[in-house]
C-alpha positions, 0 to 999 in steps of 0.5 A: 494269081490274085492274093488270097482275099481277092480269090475269096472275093472272086469265089463269093462273086461267082457263087452269087452270079451262079445263084442268079436265075437265067437260062442255065439255071432254068435248064438245070431245074427243068431237067431235075423236075422231070428226070430227077437229081441225076438229070439236073446234075448232068444238065449242070455238067453240060452248062459247065462244059459250055463255060469251059469253051467260053473260058478257052475262047476268051483266053485265045482272043475269041471273046475279044473278037465278039466284043469288038465285032458286031458281026461276030456277036450277032452271028452267035447271038442269033444262033443262041436265040434260035436255040432258046426259042427252039427249046421253048417252042418244043416245051410249049408243044410237049404232050402231057404224060411223058415218062420222067427220065428218073423212072427208066429202068431195066430194058429202058436203061439204054434209052435213059443213057441216051436221054442223059446225053441229050440232057448234057447237050441241052445244058451245053448248047444253052450255055455255049451259044449265048454270047453274053456268057463269053462277054461276061468272062471277058469283063469279069475275070480280068478284074482279078488279074494284076495289070502287066501280069507276065502270063495273063492268058494262063491266069485267065484260064486258071481263074476260069477253071476256078469259077467253073469248079465253084459253080458245080456245087451251085448247079448240084444244089439247084438240081437237088432242090428241084428234085426234092420238090418234085418228090415231095410235091405230088402237085409238081408231078401232076402239073408237070405239063403246065410246068413244061409250058411255063418253062417254054414261055421263059425260054421263049422270053430268054430267046427274044431277049437275047435276039433283041440284045445290042452288040457291045459298043466298040471303044 
């Protein structure tokens, strides 16, 4: 494992990277605005689960395959782009007046649980279908593993787990901030339909950007 100062640098870099807006952050914020902090946190858990898949895949060499194979990269890229475009178009076509998840209660509690599962899957798919996340872990984490380390795969998994653990406070922070804004601002609730449309445009943009991304060059 890295020395203490390297671990602190790793943690700080991870926080900064998780604060950067992207599809994952937008997914968390969107669900928190509509369904409250709980929905945003569940979306964040889904994102973290997706990151865990990328860490495990990179540790066993799948990340290296994505980096070396244009065909493998393209396959996952098109799946991820299609999913982001699907979410974007769905938001653009959403009807106004949909009931927020946070208001579900009583007999609707069972439906709320099903909705939370969908929120989790949305966060998971948004992350796990993005090949750039796999390449990020493949490029970022090894910088903190000493060359010639006796068990590099285990060190990779441990650092990946630390990255995901440190990401959770950031995810929760995004969810709490968005939920607080939704509660304090009546305009947010009244304009939720337009927020859905704005989020839809952003998801479509992220999907197109991913679809147009070039495969990494083989060296």
